[in-house]
TORKOL-733888 format. One record per residue (C-alpha): residue number from 1; residue in one letter; chain; x, y negated, z. Coordinates in nm, 3 decimals. Last residue first. Layout:
// residues N
{NUM, a, A, {X, Y, Z}} ...
This chain:
// residues 61
{61, k, A, {-6.794, -4.681, 11.927}} {60, q, A, {-6.547, -4.846, 11.685}} {59, a, A, {-6.594, -4.579, 11.415}} {58, e, A, {-6.969, -4.643, 11.389}} {57, e, A, {-6.918, -5.019, 11.355}} {56, d, A, {-6.704, -4.982, 11.044}} {55, i, A, {-6.586, -5.335, 10.973}} {54, y, A, {-6.558, -5.445, 10.611}} {53, p, A, {-6.345, -5.751, 10.555}} {52, k, A, {-6.499, -6.092, 10.492}} {51, d, A, {-6.515, -6.310, 10.176}} {50, d, A, {-6.534, -6.015, 9.936}} {49, h, A, {-6.886, -5.925, 10.040}} {48, q, A, {-7.035, -5.891, 9.690}} {47, f, A, {-6.713, -5.781, 9.522}} {46, p, A, {-6.816, -5.417, 9.479}} {45, i, A, {-7.158, -5.529, 9.343}} {44, n, A, {-7.003, -5.743, 9.068}} {43, a, A, {-7.059, -5.498, 8.782}} {42, t, A, {-7.429, -5.472, 8.866}} {41, e, A, {-7.478, -5.848, 8.841}} {40, a, A, {-7.294, -5.860, 8.508}} {39, y, A, {-7.494, -5.561, 8.386}} {38, t, A, {-7.827, -5.733, 8.436}} {37, k, A, {-7.707, -6.066, 8.297}} {36, k, A, {-7.570, -5.906, 7.979}} {35, s, A, {-7.883, -5.704, 7.909}} {34, g, A, {-8.080, -5.953, 7.702}} {33, p, A, {-7.885, -5.919, 7.375}} {32, r, A, {-7.880, -5.538, 7.353}} {31, f, A, {-7.539, -5.382, 7.425}} {30, v, A, {-7.653, -5.117, 7.672}} {29, w, A, {-7.975, -5.024, 7.490}} {28, f, A, {-7.798, -5.011, 7.150}} {27, v, A, {-7.532, -4.777, 7.290}} {26, i, A, {-7.804, -4.560, 7.445}} {25, g, A, {-7.995, -4.544, 7.116}} {24, l, A, {-7.677, -4.459, 6.924}} {23, f, A, {-7.616, -4.170, 7.164}} {22, f, A, {-7.973, -4.043, 7.118}} {21, v, A, {-7.932, -4.061, 6.739}} {20, f, A, {-7.613, -3.855, 6.770}} {19, l, A, {-7.778, -3.610, 7.006}} {18, f, A, {-8.071, -3.560, 6.766}} {17, l, A, {-7.842, -3.510, 6.462}} {16, l, A, {-7.630, -3.255, 6.646}} {15, m, A, {-7.945, -3.082, 6.766}} {14, w, A, {-8.077, -3.065, 6.410}} {13, s, A, {-7.771, -2.916, 6.239}} {12, d, A, {-7.501, -2.728, 6.427}} {11, a, A, {-7.719, -2.661, 6.730}} {10, f, A, {-7.998, -2.514, 6.514}} {9, e, A, {-7.754, -2.291, 6.325}} {8, r, A, {-7.602, -2.171, 6.651}} {7, l, A, {-7.945, -2.105, 6.799}} {6, l, A, {-8.047, -1.894, 6.500}} {5, s, A, {-7.716, -1.711, 6.488}} {4, y, A, {-7.732, -1.630, 6.858}} {3, t, A, {-8.094, -1.513, 6.840}} {2, e, A, {-8.044, -1.260, 6.560}} {1, m, A, {-8.183, -1.319, 6.214}} 
């Protein structure tokens, strides 16, 4: 069996199964019950200093 055919057969079967299980693992990790607080804090990082405008001190010099 030539290399291309062997790798193609592997990619079509076992690697596809591995990547699907890996994807499901990531989805489970993100939507697990205890992760809501972590991701809520991370999602609000852009709005952390929303009460005052950003001033670029380097550009003013």
